[in-house]
C-alpha positions, 0 to 999 in steps of 0.5 A: 499500500502506497503511504506519505510519511513526514520526517519529524526532524525536517518536515519533508515528506516521503512518498512510499510506493513499493510497487515501483521496486518491481521496475528493473534495476531500481532498489532490489539489492544487487552486487555492485561490481567494483575493480579489485583494488590494489593495497597500494597505487603508484597514481594515488596521491593519498598512497605512502610514497606519493606525498609530493602529490599533497599540498601539505600534511596538516595532521598525522596519527602514527601506527602503533609500531611508529612505522608509517601512520594510521590516518592523516589529514590534508588540505583538499587540493581542490577546495570548495572554500578557503580561509585566504579571505574574509567572510565579507558579503556584498549585494549585486543588485537584488542578490547577496553574495559572500566571499567563499570563506572556509576550511576544506580538509581530506581525512585519509583513513588508511595507508592502504588503498584498499582498506575501507571501513568495514575491513578495518579493526574496531580500533582503526575505526575508533582512531578515525572517529578520534580524528573526526573529533579533533578536526571538528574542534580544531576547525572552530578554535583556529577559525573564529568566523567558522559557524558550521562544520560538516564531516562527510564520507562519499563512497562510490562514483555515484556518491561523488567520489573521485578517488577510490583510496578511502578518505572522508571530508570536513568543510567548515563554513562562515554561514550556516546553511539553510538545511542546518538552520532549518532543522535546528529551528524545527528542533528549537520549536519542538522543544519550546512546545513539548520541553523535550528534545525532539531526537530523544522522543524519536529514540523513545518511540523507535526502541520499543517498537523495534520494527525499524531498529537494526543494531543497538550497543550501550550508547547507540541505536541504529534505525531506518528512520520512519520517513527514510528518504531513500531505500536503506537509509540508517541513522546512528543516534547516541542515546544519551542527549548531546547537541554537539559531536565534538563533546561526545565522550570517549566511550561514546566515540569508541561505541560509535566506531563500532556502530558505524563499522556494523552499518557499513557491514550490513550494507555490504552483506544486504546490498553488495557494497552500494555507493553511499553518503554519511554525514555527521549532524551536529550543532552549528556555531561553537561547541556547546550543549543545548537541550533541544538538539541532538547529534547523529550519523545519516547514512544514505545508499545511492540505490535510486535517482531523483527524477522530475517529480523530485525536482518539481515537488521537492518530495522524495519517492521511496519504492521501499518500506523502511520496515522492510529495509530494517528487517532485511538488513537485520536478517542478512547480517545474522547470517554472517 
């Protein structure tokens, strides 16, 4: 049965049309054919030995044996924003412009060209999460005009990646993007009306229901959201209320590493290593705790392509139900 659901966090509507899943090559789980990647590639600027191809090295976490490195941070060679200019804006007739002020960094997750997150140890993923937290905090400390920091990962060509070597990115901006400010306003309005955090209420709804829950450990819940915009979308949400990723505890960062690795392994088992994006949603401006915002990670596989209706209406069309997606993710992983 078709249905329309609203995302409580963004107020966006999604149309569910399961019969459209019968169309060929749309959302049925299928193996994604990828070229076999070597452990090192001579042409790859992120591989050890090719440092001359990097603009510079900002930060490096040494390997446990002090030989080499675990992960490193470098400036994006083709940044979308740069801190060279200030944040001054201007008007051009009826239009408003601003200088491209900000920071754009690449977090190289491993020296190995073929070592993706699902194949890393829990400790290695934990070190990556620690690097995320360090760079997140540094972006605010080093740049007083930064008001929003977004950490994200693109996996696969359909998700926007141009280099196969496993990496994430950080972009810090001098403006608060509308998408972020809109979500924060909804959360604030909900708190003013109910005196409760909107995501805390989502957790209280999802845990006992269980139909969309995929994984749970002591500090995190992973689930397909009620109004998932795309098939097999996942949210990884801390159980403890916290508005800012940068203020997550050491134990939360450890448990997050396990939850993130678990989610991506489930994708591999169920969907055959699909292209996907994930992003850390956290409070904008400076790191602080607020009663109405709750940070989380959102993961969206790239299994469908938005078409004319989505563009014209701003609504998503999802050909699979969140409850069915969650069941598939639970079942496939239990077979491993």
